C-alpha positions in Angstrom: 138.6 98.5 -29.0 137.8 100.2 -32.3 137.9 96.8 -34.1 135.7 95.2 -31.4 133.1 97.9 -31.7 133.2 97.7 -35.5 132.9 93.9 -35.4 130.0 94.1 -32.9 128.2 96.5 -35.2 128.5 94.1 -38.1 127.1 91.2 -36.0 124.2 93.3 -34.8 123.5 94.7 -38.3 123.4 91.1 -39.6 120.8 90.0 -36.9 118.7 93.2 -37.4 118.2 92.0 -41.0 116.9 88.5 -40.0 113.3 87.5 -40.0 113.7 85.6 -36.7 116.5 85.4 -34.2 116.8 82.3 -31.9 119.1 81.7 -29.0 119.6 78.5 -27.0 119.2 80.3 -23.7 118.2 83.6 -22.1 121.8 84.4 -21.3 122.7 84.2 -25.0 119.7 86.4 -25.8 120.9 88.9 -23.2 124.4 89.0 -24.7 122.9 89.8 -28.1 120.7 92.5 -26.6 123.7 93.8 -24.7 125.5 94.2 -28.1 122.7 96.5 -29.2 120.3 94.2 -31.0 116.8 95.7 -30.7 114.6 92.9 -32.2 112.9 90.0 -30.6 114.9 86.9 -29.6 113.1 83.6 -29.3 114.7 81.3 -26.7 114.7 77.8 -28.1 116.6 75.6 -25.6 118.6 72.7 -27.0 116.8 69.4 -26.4 117.7 65.8 -26.3 115.5 62.8 -27.2 114.7 60.5 -24.4 116.4 57.1 -25.2 117.1 53.8 -23.5 120.6 52.3 -23.1 121.4 49.6 -25.6 123.1 46.9 -23.5 125.1 45.6 -26.5 126.5 49.0 -27.1 127.4 49.3 -23.4 129.3 46.1 -23.6 131.0 47.3 -26.8 132.2 50.6 -25.4 133.5 48.8 -22.2 135.5 46.4 -24.4 136.6 48.9 -27.1 138.0 51.4 -24.6 138.9 48.9 -21.8 136.7 50.7 -19.2 136.6 48.0 -16.5 135.2 49.0 -13.2 137.2 52.1 -12.5 135.2 55.4 -12.4 135.1 57.0 -15.8 135.1 60.7 -16.6 133.8 61.7 -20.0 134.2 64.8 -22.2 132.3 65.0 -25.5 132.9 67.9 -27.9 135.3 69.6 -30.1 138.9 68.8 -29.4 139.6 72.5 -29.1 141.3 74.5 -26.3 138.4 76.9 -26.2 136.3 74.1 -24.7 138.7 74.4 -21.6 139.8 70.7 -21.9 143.0 71.7 -20.1 141.0 72.0 -16.9 139.8 68.4 -17.2 143.4 67.2 -17.9 144.8 69.2 -15.0 142.2 67.8 -12.6 142.8 64.3 -13.8 146.5 64.7 -13.4 145.9 65.8 -9.8 143.8 62.6 -9.2 146.5 60.5 -10.8 149.2 62.0 -8.5 147.0 61.1 -5.5 146.9 57.5 -6.7 143.1 57.6 -7.6 141.9 55.0 -10.1 139.9 56.2 -13.0 139.6 56.4 -16.8 139.2 59.5 -18.9 137.5 59.3 -22.3 137.6 62.3 -24.7 135.2 61.9 -27.5 135.3 64.2 -30.5 137.7 65.7 -33.0 139.1 69.1 -33.7 142.0 71.4 -34.5 143.8 70.9 -31.2 143.8 67.1 -31.0 147.6 66.8 -31.4 148.3 69.4 -28.7 145.7 67.8 -26.4 147.4 64.4 -26.9 150.7 66.1 -26.0 149.3 67.5 -22.8 147.9 64.0 -21.9 151.4 62.7 -22.3 153.0 65.5 -20.4 150.6 65.0 -17.5 151.3 61.3 -17.3 147.7 60.4 -18.3 148.4 58.2 -21.4 147.6 54.9 -19.7 144.4 56.4 -18.1 143.0 58.3 -21.2 141.4 57.3 -24.5 140.6 59.7 -27.3 137.8 58.1 -29.3 137.6 60.5 -32.3 134.3 61.6 -33.6 131.5 59.1 -32.7 128.5 59.1 -35.1 126.8 56.0 -33.6 124.3 57.4 -31.1 124.1 54.0 -29.3 127.8 54.1 -28.6 127.7 57.7 -27.5 124.8 57.0 -25.2 126.6 54.0 -23.7 129.6 56.2 -23.0 127.4 58.8 -21.3 125.8 56.0 -19.2 129.1 54.4 -18.2 130.5 57.7 -17.1 130.4 58.6 -13.4 130.7 62.2 -14.3 130.4 64.2 -17.5 133.0 66.9 -17.6 132.2 70.0 -19.8 134.1 73.1 -18.5 133.6 75.2 -21.7 134.1 78.9 -21.0 131.7 80.0 -23.8 129.0 77.4 -24.4 125.7 78.7 -22.9 123.5 75.7 -23.3 125.4 72.7 -24.6 123.4 69.8 -26.1 126.0 67.3 -24.7 125.1 68.2 -21.1 121.5 67.3 -21.9 122.6 64.1 -23.7 124.5 63.1 -20.6 121.4 63.8 -18.4 119.2 61.6 -20.7 121.6 58.7 -19.8 121.4 59.6 -16.1 124.9 61.0 -15.8 125.6 64.2 -13.8 127.6 67.0 -15.4 130.1 69.4 -14.1 
């Protein structure tokens, strides 16, 4: 508890010295205020540019990751347990045990890739799951969002993730 208080004091002291403090949502601003920050916090929500689907990119992602006509679930983000990817894998394992047809695409890179791959194997999801790595081509990422029937983002700490907005731009619901 002493270390937590000391760490919080350091964080607040840092922000107190800034000319401006921005947060991506009011809940993040409230957390900072709850830590003891007394200055103004400007809420600047993440935004996403409205774009149209590139049909050639849509065909490419379907071919590259063998998407077919089965429903596809998508996760985009750091391959890191703090993003709560285990929840997505556990839910997909339940669907697979029930005989449901689907594909799961995990797009991103991160420190826990190897362990995530091991959990995919352990849950019997290897034949249903593709890990794409980091995608820098916006057209391909947009095509994945558009192809997904559901964008899965169960992060326990992100307050206003840009990827949820990117999925919405492509007309894909998020959970």
